N, C-alpha and C positions, 0 to 999 in steps of 0.2 A: 463608233466612228473610228476608223483607222486612217491615219495620215501616212502617205507614202514618203513625203519629204518634210522633215522637221529639222531644225538646227542640230538637235542631238543625233538624229539618225544620219545626217550628213557628216557630222564629226566622226561617228563610228565608221561610216563608209570610207572616209579618208584614212583613218587609222588602219583598218583592215586592208585597204589597198596598199598602203605602205608596208606594213609588217608581213602580211600573208602573201599577197599577190606579187608585189615588186621584190621583196627580200626573201621570199620563200620560207618564212617561218611558220611554225604551228602556233596555235594560241588556244587558251581556254577562255570562253566567253561566258561569264557568269550572269545569270538572270534570277529574279526573285518571284515573278508572278507568272501564272499559267499562260496568260495571253501574250506575254513577251515572246514566247516561243514562236507564235505565228509571225510576228514582226521580224524577229531575228532570222528565222528560217527563210522567209521571203527575201531578206537582204542577202543571205548566203547564196541563194539561187540566182538572184540578180547579178551578183559579182562573179558567179561561176566558181565559188569556193565549195569544196567538198567538206561535209560536216557530218557529225553524228550527234544526236540529241538524247539527253537523259531527261525523262519527264516522269512526274508522279503518275500520270495516267497510264503510261505504257510500261514503266519499269518499277513495278510495285515491290519486287523482291530485291534485296541487296545484291544477291547473286547476279541478277540481270544488269544492275548498274555497274558492278565490277567487271562483268564481261564486256560491256560497252567501253569502259575506260581502257581495258586491255586491247580492244580492237583499235581504239584511237592511238594508243601507245605503239602498237606493232604494225600499223599500216601507214607508211609514209605518205600515201596519197590522200589520207584524211587530214585536212588542214586545221579544222576547228572542232573543238568539243564544246557543245552548248550544255551547260549544267547549272544546277541550282545549289547554292551552299546548303540548303536544307536537305538535299538528297545525297550529295557526294562530298561533304565536308569532313568526313571522318573515315578512317580505315582504308584510305585509298591514297596511293602515291602516284604522282604524275611527273615523269622524268623527261618526256620528249619535248618539252617547251618551257622556257622561262617566262613566257608572256601570259599575264592574267588581265583580262579586260572585264570590268564590272559595268554592265549596262545600267544597273541601279543598285541601291543598297537597301539593307534592312536594318532595323533598330537592334537586331540580335547580334551583339558584339561577338558572342561565342561562335556563331556560324561564319561570320566574316573572318575572324581570327583563324578558325580551323580551315576555311577554304583557302586562305593564303598559305597555310602550311602544306597544302597538297603539293605545291611545286617548290617549296622551300625546304627541301630535304638535303642532308649533308652531301649525298652523292650528286644531286642535281646542282648544288651550289659549286661543288668541285668542278663539275663539267662545264656549266654555263658561266661561272664566275659571278653572275648577278641574276637576280630574279626581278622582273618588272611587273608593276601593278598600275593599271590605268583605271581611273574612275570618271565616269561621265556624270557631271552634276549640272543641272539647269540652274542658272542664276535666279535668285529671287523666288525660289520654290521651296517646297517642303524638303527637297533633296539636300539643301544646305543645312537644314535643321538636323536631318538624319546624320550627315557627316559630322557635324559638331558634337552630336550626342555620342557617336562612335569614338571620336577623339577624346572626349571627356572620360568615357569608359576605359580607353586605353591608358590615360593618365593614372587612373586608379590602379590598374593592373601593374603599371610600371612602379608606382609608389609602393605597392604591397610586395611585389615579387622582384623588383629591380631589374626587369627584363625590358630591353629595347625591342619594340616590335616594328613591323613593316607598315602598319596602317598609316603612320605619320609620313613614311617615306614614299608613299604611293604618289604617282603623278596624277593630280586632280585636273581634269580637263573641264573647265567651266564653259558652259555653252549658253549663249544669250538667246 
């Protein structure tokens, strides 16, 4: 069963309307599950947002994924890149946007950490000054548990390596 209107989808709709439609920004919209693609692509079409999707079903080779990222980077009319941290979290740099929107999270700290690093490159920080991370978390659900687990893993990394990371500084959008 797929719901067209949920509080989480409404909150994403509002954020995309502000960032992409009204302000004219590009964004990376991160998802973790295969069936998220259907929901997110449907929303993009509803809002009239041009997008490119990287999926495990269609983009089996790294070369295909890199090519799609390059198309997103070089085509001003493509407003949103839909990607999974499992597919494009390493070896790819994204300079055309400072906006990262996480539709959902995974327990895999390494994938979240690496996906954040895609837009947090020295050149992009010099150009954009700031990089923004938005996380949609449904209150009183397993998503809160996942977020706490990621924050705990981040604390261990900071303790061991002494590195301040961006996971803590992400804007968490709690949805009821």
